[in-house]
NUDO-714515 format. One record per residue (C-alpha): residue in one letter; residue number from 1; x, y, z. Coordinates in pm, 1 decimal. Layout:
N
<rec "A"; NUM; <X; Y; Z>> ...
***
This chain:
454
<rec "M"; 1; <19.1; 44.9; -4.8>> <rec "A"; 2; <302.4; 199.3; 36.3>> <rec "V"; 3; <345.6; 490.5; -252.7>> <rec "K"; 4; <629.0; 673.7; -410.8>> <rec "G"; 5; <618.3; 1011.6; -424.3>> <rec "I"; 6; <888.5; 1298.6; -500.5>> <rec "K"; 7; <1236.9; 1244.7; -407.8>> <rec "K"; 8; <1304.6; 1324.7; -34.9>> <rec "V"; 9; <1590.1; 1601.6; -116.6>> <rec "T"; 10; <1315.7; 1759.8; -341.8>> <rec "Y"; 11; <1063.7; 1755.0; -54.5>> <rec "I"; 12; <1260.8; 1895.9; 168.6>> <rec "Q"; 13; <1407.9; 2154.1; -56.5>> <rec "L"; 14; <1049.4; 2249.1; -130.9>> <rec "L"; 15; <940.7; 2274.0; 243.7>> <rec "V"; 16; <1199.9; 2525.7; 293.4>> <rec "L"; 17; <1156.6; 2731.0; -41.2>> <rec "H"; 18; <791.0; 2767.0; 88.5>> <rec "A"; 19; <887.4; 2866.6; 440.7>> <rec "L"; 20; <1139.1; 3119.0; 291.6>> <rec "F"; 21; <799.0; 3252.8; 103.8>> <rec "A"; 22; <632.5; 3350.4; 450.6>> <rec "F"; 23; <975.2; 3517.9; 560.3>> <rec "L"; 24; <1008.9; 3720.3; 260.7>> <rec "V"; 25; <622.5; 3836.4; 269.3>> <rec "Y"; 26; <658.2; 3904.7; 632.7>> <rec "L"; 27; <949.6; 4127.3; 588.0>> <rec "F"; 28; <839.6; 4286.4; 252.2>> <rec "G"; 29; <444.7; 4271.5; 276.0>> <rec "F"; 30; <417.3; 4442.2; -69.7>> <rec "M"; 31; <574.8; 4096.2; -254.4>> <rec "A"; 32; <254.8; 3902.3; -182.2>> <rec "K"; 33; <99.3; 4009.2; -498.9>> <rec "F"; 34; <398.3; 3966.0; -671.2>> <rec "L"; 35; <450.0; 3614.9; -524.3>> <rec "L"; 36; <75.2; 3526.8; -650.8>> <rec "V"; 37; <93.6; 3659.8; -1036.6>> <rec "A"; 38; <424.3; 3488.5; -1054.0>> <rec "I"; 39; <292.7; 3168.0; -935.6>> <rec "V"; 40; <-6.7; 3218.3; -1167.8>> <rec "L"; 41; <213.6; 3295.8; -1440.2>> <rec "Y"; 42; <430.1; 2981.6; -1358.2>> <rec "F"; 43; <130.9; 2724.9; -1397.2>> <rec "L"; 44; <-3.7; 2914.7; -1720.0>> <rec "I"; 45; <322.4; 2883.0; -1881.4>> <rec "R"; 46; <370.7; 2547.3; -1761.1>> <rec "I"; 47; <15.3; 2402.1; -1852.5>> <rec "F"; 48; <50.9; 2536.8; -2222.8>> <rec "S"; 49; <392.9; 2426.4; -2239.0>> <rec "T"; 50; <296.4; 2061.2; -2157.1>> <rec "N"; 51; <-52.1; 2059.3; -2320.0>> <rec "N"; 52; <-168.4; 1939.0; -1997.5>> <rec "R"; 53; <-37.8; 1615.8; -2094.6>> <rec "N"; 54; <4.7; 1473.4; -1718.7>> <rec "D"; 55; <-306.8; 1667.9; -1597.5>> <rec "E"; 56; <-93.2; 1972.1; -1461.7>> <rec "V"; 57; <-410.4; 2189.0; -1414.3>> <rec "L"; 58; <-506.8; 1976.5; -1133.1>> <rec "I"; 59; <-109.9; 2064.9; -970.0>> <rec "A"; 60; <-236.1; 2441.9; -1034.0>> <rec "A"; 61; <-588.9; 2435.7; -909.0>> <rec "A"; 62; <-493.7; 2211.0; -607.9>> <rec "Y"; 63; <-161.8; 2544.4; -535.1>> <rec "M"; 64; <-442.2; 2783.3; -602.7>> <rec "T"; 65; <-650.9; 2610.8; -306.7>> <rec "G"; 66; <-384.3; 2573.4; -68.2>> <rec "I"; 67; <-256.0; 2958.2; -98.3>> <rec "E"; 68; <-600.6; 3120.6; -102.6>> <rec "V"; 69; <-598.4; 3216.3; 279.0>> <rec "F"; 70; <-219.2; 3309.1; 262.5>> <rec "A"; 71; <-276.7; 3545.4; -5.1>> <rec "R"; 72; <-591.3; 3692.4; 183.7>> <rec "M"; 73; <-441.9; 3736.3; 522.0>> <rec "T"; 74; <-128.7; 3894.5; 361.2>> <rec "G"; 75; <-298.7; 4139.5; 116.2>> <rec "G"; 76; <-189.8; 3958.7; -199.9>> <rec "A"; 77; <-499.8; 3802.2; -351.4>> <rec "I"; 78; <-574.4; 4011.5; -640.7>> <rec "S"; 79; <-975.0; 3967.9; -524.0>> <rec "Y"; 80; <-1158.5; 3806.1; -249.1>> <rec "E"; 81; <-1263.1; 3516.6; -496.1>> <rec "F"; 82; <-929.6; 3518.4; -701.9>> <rec "A"; 83; <-908.7; 3138.4; -583.9>> <rec "K"; 84; <-1207.9; 3016.8; -704.4>> <rec "Y"; 85; <-1190.6; 3191.8; -1036.5>> <rec "S"; 86; <-827.0; 3051.0; -1117.7>> <rec "V"; 87; <-936.7; 2700.8; -1006.0>> <rec "I"; 88; <-1253.1; 2733.0; -1230.5>> <rec "G"; 89; <-1001.4; 2896.6; -1498.5>> <rec "F"; 90; <-697.9; 2604.9; -1472.9>> <rec "L"; 91; <-965.0; 2314.8; -1467.5>> <rec "T"; 92; <-1174.4; 2493.9; -1806.5>> <rec "I"; 93; <-818.7; 2483.6; -1979.5>> <rec "G"; 94; <-779.1; 2139.9; -1862.3>> <rec "M"; 95; <-1083.2; 2047.6; -1996.7>> <rec "F"; 96; <-1015.5; 2240.9; -2332.3>> <rec "Y"; 97; <-722.0; 2026.3; -2360.5>> <rec "R"; 98; <-837.2; 1675.5; -2296.2>> <rec "G"; 99; <-1208.7; 1694.5; -2215.0>> <rec "F"; 100; <-1433.1; 1555.6; -1960.0>> <rec "K"; 101; <-1620.2; 1180.5; -1969.9>> <rec "R"; 102; <-1956.0; 1165.4; -2094.3>> <rec "S"; 103; <-2044.3; 993.7; -1766.5>> <rec "S"; 104; <-2001.5; 1298.3; -1563.7>> <rec "W"; 105; <-2343.4; 1432.5; -1724.1>> <rec "P"; 106; <-2532.8; 1446.9; -1361.3>> <rec "Y"; 107; <-2280.4; 1721.1; -1308.2>> <rec "V"; 108; <-2388.0; 1923.1; -1615.6>> <rec "I"; 109; <-2730.7; 1843.9; -1468.9>> <rec "Y"; 110; <-2613.5; 2007.8; -1129.5>> <rec "L"; 111; <-2495.9; 2317.8; -1294.0>> <rec "T"; 112; <-2815.5; 2371.8; -1486.6>> <rec "F"; 113; <-3034.3; 2348.5; -1170.7>> <rec "L"; 114; <-2807.3; 2682.5; -1043.1>> <rec "V"; 115; <-2954.4; 2889.8; -1363.7>> <rec "P"; 116; <-3325.5; 2931.5; -1215.4>> <rec "G"; 117; <-3191.8; 3100.9; -891.4>> <rec "I"; 118; <-3022.1; 3371.8; -1143.4>> <rec "L"; 119; <-3314.2; 3499.6; -1284.1>> <rec "F"; 120; <-3514.5; 3498.4; -951.6>> <rec "S"; 121; <-3245.6; 3670.1; -821.3>> <rec "A"; 122; <-3257.1; 3907.8; -1071.0>> <rec "M"; 123; <-3648.0; 3960.2; -1006.2>> <rec "N"; 124; <-3611.5; 3949.4; -628.6>> <rec "L"; 125; <-3279.2; 4150.7; -525.2>> <rec "D"; 126; <-3318.5; 4524.7; -419.0>> <rec "Y"; 127; <-3243.6; 4803.9; -636.6>> <rec "E"; 128; <-2933.4; 4916.2; -424.0>> <rec "T"; 129; <-2807.9; 4559.3; -425.9>> <rec "S"; 130; <-2497.3; 4483.5; -677.6>> <rec "M"; 131; <-2631.8; 4176.6; -880.2>> <rec "V"; 132; <-2292.4; 4126.0; -994.9>> <rec "K"; 133; <-2168.1; 4106.5; -659.7>> <rec "A"; 134; <-2453.6; 3904.2; -548.8>> <rec "L"; 135; <-2367.4; 3622.4; -787.0>> <rec "A"; 136; <-2025.2; 3655.5; -782.5>> <rec "G"; 137; <-1995.4; 3582.6; -388.6>> <rec "N"; 138; <-2253.2; 3313.8; -383.9>> <rec "L"; 139; <-2247.6; 3118.1; -719.9>> <rec "T"; 140; <-1860.4; 3099.9; -781.3>> <rec "G"; 141; <-1854.3; 2838.0; -508.3>> <rec "P"; 142; <-2121.4; 2604.6; -646.0>> <rec "I"; 143; <-1977.8; 2668.5; -1001.9>> <rec "C"; 144; <-1619.6; 2560.9; -869.1>> <rec "V"; 145; <-1770.8; 2251.2; -759.8>> <rec "G"; 146; <-1911.8; 2155.1; -1061.8>> <rec "I"; 147; <-1627.6; 2275.0; -1293.3>> <rec "S"; 148; <-1439.8; 2017.5; -1041.4>> <rec "A"; 149; <-1623.0; 1746.4; -1082.2>> <rec "L"; 150; <-1643.6; 1729.7; -1436.7>> <rec "Y"; 151; <-1304.4; 1766.8; -1498.9>> <rec "C"; 152; <-1195.6; 1514.9; -1241.3>> <rec "Y"; 153; <-1502.9; 1231.7; -1299.2>> <rec "N"; 154; <-1340.7; 898.3; -1387.6>> <rec "R"; 155; <-1000.8; 1070.0; -1495.4>> <rec "R"; 156; <-752.6; 801.5; -1417.8>> <rec "I"; 157; <-455.1; 910.8; -1268.4>> <rec "S"; 158; <-178.9; 728.2; -1061.2>> <rec "R"; 159; <-147.7; 715.6; -699.3>> <rec "E"; 160; <190.3; 891.6; -733.8>> <rec "R"; 161; <10.4; 1142.1; -891.4>> <rec "L"; 162; <-213.3; 1214.7; -668.0>> <rec "Q"; 163; <29.3; 1277.7; -391.3>> <rec "H"; 164; <165.5; 1536.8; -629.9>> <rec "V"; 165; <-167.4; 1710.0; -632.5>> <rec "L"; 166; <-165.7; 1714.6; -219.8>> <rec "L"; 167; <150.4; 1805.0; -200.1>> <rec "A"; 168; <74.6; 2081.4; -433.0>> <rec "V"; 169; <-174.5; 2207.0; -153.0>> <rec "L"; 170; <35.5; 2105.5; 116.2>> <rec "F"; 171; <348.7; 2365.7; 31.1>> <rec "P"; 172; <160.7; 2663.5; 64.6>> <rec "V"; 173; <-17.5; 2576.2; 426.3>> <rec "V"; 174; <375.9; 2522.5; 550.9>> <rec "T"; 175; <388.2; 2923.0; 414.5>> <rec "T"; 176; <44.9; 2993.1; 582.5>> <rec "T"; 177; <196.4; 2811.6; 897.8>> <rec "V"; 178; <547.3; 2994.0; 914.4>> <rec "F"; 179; <360.4; 3325.7; 867.4>> <rec "L"; 180; <158.3; 3283.2; 1161.8>> <rec "Y"; 181; <435.8; 3186.9; 1376.8>> <rec "L"; 182; <625.2; 3473.7; 1247.7>> <rec "Y"; 183; <305.4; 3720.3; 1293.7>> <rec "T"; 184; <221.5; 3619.2; 1664.9>> <rec "P"; 185; <527.3; 3428.0; 1800.7>> <rec "S"; 186; <348.9; 3457.1; 2141.2>> <rec "V"; 187; <37.9; 3307.6; 2169.1>> <rec "K"; 188; <21.3; 3343.7; 2552.7>> <rec "D"; 189; <-10.7; 3736.2; 2485.1>> <rec "V"; 190; <-296.3; 3736.1; 2263.0>> <rec "V"; 191; <-548.3; 3489.2; 2397.9>> <rec "T"; 192; <-780.7; 3634.7; 2644.3>> <rec "G"; 193; <-1103.6; 3457.9; 2601.1>> <rec "T"; 194; <-1256.5; 3129.5; 2454.9>> <rec "Q"; 195; <-1364.7; 3317.3; 2100.2>> <rec "S"; 196; <-1233.7; 3255.8; 1775.7>> <rec "N"; 197; <-907.8; 3453.3; 1781.4>> <rec "F"; 198; <-806.9; 3681.2; 1482.4>> <rec "E"; 199; <-461.2; 3765.9; 1677.3>> <rec "T"; 200; <-323.9; 3395.4; 1637.8>> <rec "S"; 201; <-497.6; 3373.9; 1284.1>> <rec "G"; 202; <-256.8; 3625.0; 1126.3>> <rec "G"; 203; <-533.2; 3868.9; 1155.4>> <rec "F"; 204; <-781.8; 3697.7; 939.6>> <rec "G"; 205; <-1067.7; 3518.0; 975.4>> <rec "P"; 206; <-997.5; 3168.8; 1215.9>> <rec "N"; 207; <-1259.9; 2954.0; 1040.4>> <rec "Q"; 208; <-1092.7; 2988.6; 741.5>> <rec "V"; 209; <-743.4; 2952.1; 885.0>> <rec "A"; 210; <-820.1; 2610.7; 1065.1>> <rec "T"; 211; <-1002.9; 2458.4; 763.8>> <rec "I"; 212; <-695.7; 2512.6; 565.1>> <rec "L"; 213; <-470.7; 2403.7; 829.0>> <rec "G"; 214; <-668.5; 2095.6; 942.1>> <rec "F"; 215; <-668.1; 1995.5; 578.0>> <rec "G"; 216; <-297.6; 2053.4; 596.0>> <rec "M"; 217; <-285.7; 1812.3; 906.4>> <rec "F"; 218; <-498.6; 1546.9; 720.4>> <rec "I"; 219; <-242.5; 1527.9; 422.7>> <rec "L"; 220; <21.8; 1496.7; 629.5>> <rec "F"; 221; <-122.6; 1226.3; 825.7>> <rec "T"; 222; <-198.0; 1042.5; 558.5>> <rec "R"; 223; <156.0; 1085.9; 447.2>> <rec "L"; 224; <283.9; 923.2; 769.0>> <rec "L"; 225; <39.6; 615.5; 682.3>> <rec "Q"; 226; <164.7; 568.3; 347.2>> <rec "F"; 227; <561.0; 621.7; 327.2>> <rec "R"; 228; <789.7; 409.8; 464.8>> <rec "S"; 229; <1086.0; 666.9; 511.3>> <rec "L"; 230; <1244.4; 751.6; 847.5>> <rec "L"; 231; <1355.4; 1086.0; 672.3>> <rec "L"; 232; <1033.4; 1143.3; 550.3>> <rec "N"; 233; <862.0; 1058.6; 878.2>> <rec "I"; 234; <1040.6; 1257.6; 1124.6>> <rec "V"; 235; <987.6; 1549.3; 890.3>> <rec "D"; 236; <637.3; 1488.1; 857.4>> <rec "I"; 237; <531.4; 1415.7; 1201.1>> <rec "G"; 238; <743.9; 1776.8; 1321.7>> <rec "L"; 239; <503.3; 1951.0; 1065.8>> <rec "L"; 240; <209.6; 1758.1; 1163.7>> <rec "A"; 241; <249.1; 1890.0; 1546.2>> <rec "L"; 242; <356.2; 2266.4; 1444.6>> <rec "V"; 243; <69.4; 2253.7; 1194.8>> <rec "S"; 244; <-183.4; 2103.9; 1448.3>> <rec "Y"; 245; <-83.1; 2374.5; 1736.0>> <rec "R"; 246; <-158.7; 2646.6; 1506.9>> <rec "A"; 247; <-468.2; 2524.0; 1388.3>> <rec "I"; 248; <-566.7; 2423.3; 1731.2>> <rec "V"; 249; <-497.4; 2827.6; 1887.7>> <rec "T"; 250; <-712.9; 2979.7; 1651.7>> <rec "F"; 251; <-1015.1; 2858.7; 1872.2>> <rec "S"; 252; <-1225.0; 2760.6; 1558.2>> <rec "R"; 253; <-1308.3; 2400.0; 1608.4>> <rec "G"; 254; <-1467.2; 2352.1; 1261.7>> <rec "G"; 255; <-1104.0; 2279.1; 1080.6>> <rec "V"; 256; <-971.9; 2106.0; 1318.5>> <rec "L"; 257; <-1272.7; 1860.6; 1403.7>> <rec "T"; 258; <-1312.9; 1808.0; 1031.7>> <rec "A"; 259; <-951.1; 1737.6; 1015.2>> <rec "A"; 260; <-1024.1; 1472.9; 1250.2>> <rec "L"; 261; <-1287.1; 1267.6; 1104.0>> <rec "C"; 262; <-1154.6; 1272.0; 756.4>> <rec "A"; 263; <-850.8; 1132.3; 877.8>> <rec "L"; 264; <-1022.6; 839.1; 1064.6>> <rec "A"; 265; <-1251.0; 783.1; 724.4>> <rec "F"; 266; <-904.0; 750.2; 594.9>> <rec "L"; 267; <-745.4; 510.1; 813.3>> <rec "A"; 268; <-1048.3; 313.8; 821.9>> <rec "V"; 269; <-1024.8; 266.2; 483.0>> <rec "Y"; 270; <-675.4; 210.5; 461.8>> <rec "Y"; 271; <-636.6; -53.5; 724.3>> <rec "W"; 272; <-916.5; -235.8; 536.2>> <rec "Y"; 273; <-689.8; -277.9; 245.4>> <rec "A"; 274; <-381.7; -295.3; 356.3>> <rec "R"; 275; <-192.6; -614.1; 378.0>> <rec "G"; 276; <-83.1; -812.3; 688.1>> <rec "N"; 277; <269.9; -645.0; 677.1>> <rec "T"; 278; <121.8; -276.6; 621.4>> <rec "R"; 279; <-132.1; -335.8; 924.5>> <rec "M"; 280; <167.4; -433.5; 1153.7>> <rec "V"; 281; <327.0; -124.9; 1058.0>> <rec "L"; 282; <54.8; 118.3; 1120.8>> <rec "V"; 283; <20.8; 12.4; 1486.8>> <rec "P"; 284; <366.6; 194.4; 1598.7>> <rec "K"; 285; <306.6; 483.2; 1345.5>> <rec "I"; 286; <-55.1; 560.4; 1465.2>> <rec "G"; 287; <120.0; 571.1; 1859.4>> <rec "I"; 288; <377.9; 840.1; 1731.2>> <rec "I"; 289; <97.4; 1042.1; 1576.7>> <rec "V"; 290; <-129.7; 1022.4; 1875.7>> <rec "V"; 291; <186.8; 1123.4; 2111.8>> <rec "A"; 292; <279.0; 1426.5; 1848.5>> <rec "L"; 293; <-62.8; 1555.5; 1870.1>> <rec "L"; 294; <-91.2; 1516.3; 2229.5>> <rec "L"; 295; <194.3; 1721.5; 2251.3>> <rec "A"; 296; <60.4; 1963.6; 2025.7>> <rec "W"; 297; <-252.4; 2039.4; 2229.6>> <rec "G"; 298; <-60.3; 1967.4; 2582.4>> <rec "Y"; 299; <164.8; 2292.8; 2437.0>> <rec "S"; 300; <-167.8; 2461.6; 2321.8>> <rec "S"; 301; <-344.2; 2416.8; 2657.6>> <rec "I"; 302; <-19.6; 2584.3; 2820.6>> <rec "S"; 303; <27.4; 2843.5; 2619.7>> <rec "T"; 304; <-361.2; 2942.3; 2640.2>> <rec "G"; 305; <-332.2; 2906.6; 3003.2>> <rec "G"; 306; <-610.8; 2623.2; 2967.5>> <rec "L"; 307; <-839.6; 2828.8; 2743.8>> <rec "I"; 308; <-848.1; 2639.6; 2465.6>> <rec "D"; 309; <-1006.3; 2294.5; 2699.5>> <rec "K"; 310; <-1268.9; 2555.3; 2750.0>> <rec "R"; 311; <-1340.3; 2648.9; 2416.3>> <rec "Y"; 312; <-1355.6; 2254.7; 2293.0>> <rec "A"; 313; <-1561.2; 2178.5; 2613.5>> <rec "N"; 314; <-1802.6; 2469.7; 2533.8>> <rec "Q"; 315; <-1742.7; 2708.8; 2810.3>> <rec "D"; 316; <-1664.5; 3072.5; 2818.6>> <rec "A"; 317; <-1357.3; 3167.8; 2994.7>> <rec "A"; 318; <-1487.8; 3179.9; 3368.9>> <rec "G"; 319; <-1568.2; 2781.4; 3292.8>> <rec "R"; 320; <-1954.9; 2839.2; 3227.2>> <rec "E"; 321; <-2125.4; 2626.3; 2991.3>> <rec "K"; 322; <-2248.3; 2796.5; 2685.0>> <rec "Q"; 323; <-2581.9; 2753.5; 2592.4>> <rec "D"; 324; <-2539.7; 2731.7; 2222.8>> <rec "V"; 325; <-2254.7; 2518.9; 2086.3>> <rec "T"; 326; <-2307.3; 2635.8; 1742.5>> <rec "T"; 327; <-2197.6; 3002.0; 1826.6>> <rec "G"; 328; <-2500.3; 3176.2; 1676.6>> <rec "R"; 329; <-2531.2; 2949.6; 1361.4>> <rec "I"; 330; <-2833.6; 2748.5; 1397.9>> <rec "D"; 331; <-3012.6; 3052.4; 1430.9>> <rec "L"; 332; <-2862.9; 3119.7; 1067.1>> <rec "L"; 333; <-2955.4; 2761.2; 963.1>> <rec "N"; 334; <-3325.6; 2828.2; 1120.9>> <rec "A"; 335; <-3391.6; 3140.3; 935.5>> <rec "E"; 336; <-3249.6; 2976.5; 585.5>> <rec "L"; 337; <-3455.3; 2700.0; 594.1>> <rec "E"; 338; <-3743.5; 2941.7; 720.2>> <rec "A"; 339; <-3683.1; 3105.9; 384.8>> <rec "F"; 340; <-3705.2; 2762.5; 149.8>> <rec "Y"; 341; <-4040.5; 2663.1; 331.4>> <rec "T"; 342; <-4207.4; 2983.1; 234.7>> <rec "Y"; 343; <-4065.5; 2940.4; -144.6>> <rec "P"; 344; <-4008.1; 2594.0; -157.7>> <rec "L"; 345; <-4040.9; 2616.4; -554.2>> <rec "T"; 346; <-3827.7; 2858.3; -651.9>> <rec "G"; 347; <-3620.2; 3025.9; -371.0>> <rec "I"; 348; <-3588.3; 3367.8; -302.4>> <rec "G"; 349; <-3288.4; 3408.0; -538.6>> <rec "V"; 350; <-2917.3; 3378.7; -545.8>> <rec "G"; 351; <-2803.0; 3669.0; -319.1>> <rec "K"; 352; <-3131.2; 3773.0; -158.2>> <rec "I"; 353; <-3071.5; 3545.3; 204.4>> <rec "K"; 354; <-2880.4; 3873.1; 326.9>> <rec "E"; 355; <-3142.5; 4110.3; 268.3>> <rec "Y"; 356; <-3444.3; 3830.8; 338.0>> <rec "R"; 357; <-3284.7; 3763.0; 694.9>> <rec "L"; 358; <-3251.9; 4163.8; 756.1>> <rec "E"; 359; <-3613.2; 4178.1; 692.6>> <rec "T"; 360; <-3710.9; 3919.6; 920.6>> <rec "T"; 361; <-3449.2; 3938.1; 1211.4>> <rec "G"; 362; <-3347.0; 4285.2; 1170.5>> <rec "R"; 363; <-2999.2; 4154.7; 1137.4>> <rec "E"; 364; <-2765.2; 4144.5; 829.7>> <rec "S"; 365; <-2519.2; 3850.9; 840.0>> <rec "A"; 366; <-2329.4; 3626.7; 626.6>> <rec "T"; 367; <-2459.0; 3233.8; 591.9>> <rec "H"; 368; <-2209.7; 2987.8; 768.2>> <rec "N"; 369; <-2356.3; 2680.0; 606.4>> <rec "E"; 370; <-2379.2; 2615.7; 217.7>> <rec "V"; 371; <-2654.8; 2382.0; 266.1>> <rec "S"; 372; <-2922.4; 2583.4; 378.8>> <rec "R"; 373; <-2821.8; 2865.7; 159.9>> <rec "I"; 374; <-2883.3; 2693.4; -141.7>> <rec "L"; 375; <-3222.0; 2551.4; -33.2>> <rec "S"; 376; <-3315.8; 2889.8; 49.5>> <rec "E"; 377; <-3162.4; 3093.6; -297.8>> <rec "H"; 378; <-3277.2; 2758.0; -516.4>> <rec "G"; 379; <-3555.4; 2604.9; -358.4>> <rec "M"; 380; <-3632.2; 2276.7; -516.7>> <rec "F"; 381; <-3370.7; 2329.8; -791.7>> <rec "G"; 382; <-3103.3; 2361.4; -478.4>> <rec "L"; 383; <-3254.2; 2014.8; -300.8>> <rec "M"; 384; <-3212.2; 1839.0; -618.5>> <rec "A"; 385; <-2874.8; 1994.0; -685.7>> <rec "L"; 386; <-2764.0; 1895.8; -350.4>> <rec "I"; 387; <-2872.7; 1536.8; -382.1>> <rec "I"; 388; <-2643.7; 1516.5; -677.9>> <rec "L"; 389; <-2336.2; 1632.1; -508.9>> <rec "L"; 390; <-2376.0; 1374.4; -208.2>> <rec "F"; 391; <-2515.4; 1078.0; -347.1>> <rec "K"; 392; <-2310.7; 1072.1; -696.3>> <rec "P"; 393; <-1970.1; 1012.2; -543.0>> <rec "L"; 394; <-2101.4; 741.2; -286.4>> <rec "L"; 395; <-2318.5; 549.3; -576.8>> <rec "R"; 396; <-1950.8; 585.7; -803.9>> <rec "R"; 397; <-1767.0; 405.6; -488.4>> <rec "F"; 398; <-2003.9; 57.7; -573.4>> <rec "K"; 399; <-1855.8; 66.2; -927.4>> <rec "D"; 400; <-1515.7; 207.2; -855.1>> <rec "R"; 401; <-1328.6; 146.1; -510.0>> <rec "S"; 402; <-960.7; 272.1; -639.7>> <rec "N"; 403; <-970.7; 605.3; -472.4>> <rec "L"; 404; <-896.0; 496.5; -94.7>> <rec "F"; 405; <-945.5; 937.9; -18.0>> <rec "L"; 406; <-1296.7; 927.3; -171.4>> <rec "Y"; 407; <-1479.5; 928.4; 184.4>> <rec "S"; 408; <-1261.9; 1162.2; 354.1>> <rec "F"; 409; <-1242.4; 1410.2; 63.8>> <rec "V"; 410; <-1651.1; 1390.7; 92.7>> <rec "I"; 411; <-1650.9; 1442.3; 448.8>> <rec "F"; 412; <-1437.6; 1755.8; 403.2>> <rec "W"; 413; <-1663.7; 1898.4; 154.0>> <rec "F"; 414; <-1987.1; 1815.8; 324.7>> <rec "L"; 415; <-1853.6; 1947.8; 704.0>> <rec "T"; 416; <-1668.5; 2213.4; 564.4>> <rec "I"; 417; <-1936.4; 2336.5; 372.6>> <rec "N"; 418; <-2204.6; 2338.5; 691.6>> <rec "H"; 419; <-1969.7; 2528.6; 887.4>> <rec "S"; 420; <-1794.4; 2729.2; 661.0>> <rec "S"; 421; <-1998.5; 2757.4; 382.7>> <rec "M"; 422; <-1806.6; 2822.4; 29.2>> <rec "R"; 423; <-1563.9; 3100.8; 189.8>> <rec "L"; 424; <-1285.2; 2885.6; 27.7>> <rec "V"; 425; <-1208.1; 2721.0; -287.3>> <rec "A"; 426; <-1085.0; 2404.2; -54.2>> <rec "P"; 427; <-1444.1; 2211.5; -35.3>> <rec "A"; 428; <-1480.2; 2278.3; -384.6>> <rec "F"; 429; <-1178.4; 2154.1; -542.1>> <rec "I"; 430; <-1125.0; 1864.5; -269.5>> <rec "Y"; 431; <-1483.2; 1729.7; -395.4>> <rec "G"; 432; <-1359.7; 1696.0; -726.6>> <rec "L"; 433; <-1067.8; 1475.1; -634.5>> <rec "A"; 434; <-1312.4; 1244.3; -420.8>> <rec "L"; 435; <-1399.5; 1153.4; -795.6>> <rec "L"; 436; <-1070.0; 1065.3; -942.4>> <rec "T"; 437; <-992.0; 690.0; -1051.8>> <rec "I"; 438; <-668.9; 600.5; -938.0>> <rec "I"; 439; <-442.1; 345.1; -1097.3>> <rec "S"; 440; <-66.3; 228.1; -1056.2>> <rec "E"; 441; <174.6; 428.9; -1263.2>> <rec "K"; 442; <273.5; 117.0; -1432.6>> <rec "K"; 443; <-76.5; 51.8; -1579.9>> <rec "K"; 444; <-122.0; 411.2; -1681.2>> <rec "N"; 445; <230.6; 384.8; -1880.5>> <rec "T"; 446; <60.9; 27.0; -2001.8>> <rec "I"; 447; <-240.6; 195.9; -2100.6>> <rec "R"; 448; <-67.0; 524.9; -2300.7>> <rec "R"; 449; <156.1; 248.1; -2535.9>> <rec "Q"; 450; <-141.6; 83.1; -2674.3>> <rec "P"; 451; <-235.8; 175.3; -3027.3>> <rec "L"; 452; <-522.5; 330.0; -3128.8>> <rec "T"; 453; <-785.7; 165.1; -3266.7>> <rec "R"; 454; <-1116.6; 165.9; -3475.1>> 
***
């Protein structure tokens, strides 16, 4: 079950390079935009020069997924939704070169189900509201899911290539982690309560930071299970502890808990398919991983004066239990479901939910739940779109069991859109990866050498 990745020296060199990116941007803030533009140009040149021969667009999309939070927190983002536009653009270029499978037609239907909401948005939005902004802010995420699914559905890539894709996400996460240590070297000095902490999150949204760091934790966890190299295992266990600590001290629980559930799902599937020797090796590895995570948690508890323990116990700084474990999200959920119950067929239109909430509750706040949002804004069309997204990967599992990450990726998508909506491109892109067909490198090369027949 072990897989080959990039060379050990290259892996470590790339880790160091991405750590240097963090130092560069921390010392010279204006470099953030130049860095992002350079990265986009690099991937465009790489894609066009190779004609996307080895699914280069997946590497490009993965990298933009990993760097999104870093670009936003450092002011390097060209626009707030740049990562979603980039992923959509890269994967569309990829489909121009390599097309998409006819069997992915359910996702064409899914994208079609998003259209009626645009029409009702045009009719229902207030005159003062910018329709372009409303559509861009609320549709780029769902469209990105559809494009990712179209490109990835039943696309055959090797296990080694999938590891490259995941590394393309991980490297910018390392950059983000190093930047957080530079931005807030002393967590103890900035933690005063049990609420989500912007200071420990690089001055940016803790929910988004914890989400991408959590996925980085998941990638490192899976690498530790799959790779049999003492040097790589030592490096990855150290990274896992460092990334876990910064994810925990954001005080945003969603990303960390999601990562834990994804890791458990992968461990169960990996153990099920592992052979005897591999299973025996897993036991000490899991023990070492648990020790590393406990040390990260213990240090988090010490550096926050025990406040992180209270946060996860749903208590305030005084130790009193909070009544609402969802920190207000349940009220937003109920308001959006009420809109769906009121307009079940058509929904209220894309981007209308903020205005609807202001009219009904007197408060204007952003949604945290993509499921309730798409129901409220798209009605029955949104419900059918969700059914496609949820059940298509699971039904596919009966026919193709090659992708050991399928359950973990679907869990990440579903849990993330339930606690963070579609603020990040990560759930959209990772959902697409669940639909890949994984083959061995040897088999892939054999297939490529076969002559075309009529």
